[in-house]
Phi, psi and omega in degrees: 000139180273161177280147171225149187235115176237159179275328167191164180247139180221152177241140178237099187296322184295331182258002183052046192233138163260121182258126172259111189255128176247132177252129180235135176112175345294150183258143165220166183083204186289119179302312184304317179299320175297319182293321174302311177301320177293317178303313180301313177298321178291318176296324176302314180297312178303311181297319177299321180289314182289330178271000175092002179291325178295311182295329178296313181283329181227087187300334177290349177279342185300125179087356181273169168296144174245115179258118173266111181246130181253122174257111184258133176231120180054053175243162179290103191300314183302311181297315180294317175300315176301313174304311183298321178293320176295316184295312181292322174296320180294316181296317179305328184267000184258115179297330178300339182244027178271140176278351182301125175084359180284134175284350188250342184226136174279305177201159177262137173232156182222139174219154175219145174225160182230140174204180179239156176276127180288136178292143178285000000 
């Protein structure tokens, strides 16, 4: 099993969901490098859920919907929103990342939010 890095895991009983939350930002430097890193993290979440690694660490996650939520702080919104749309559309079309028939995942859901870091 490969490693995956999330900032935290949360459960939402009313949505029958295990949330894998990734926090991004603030970003400086090359946007493409940050987007590649975010893509790697998102694929890591998908792989960990599908191969049972998430359920092994959090048994209560087995068979739930898996929500991959990205919480963005001080990132270039237009570029990240465009990337997020392409990623989620692309995943929906890839059979390797389908939750159909998985004993570990009911379905994948995706959310993204944007905010700024408050100055001290």
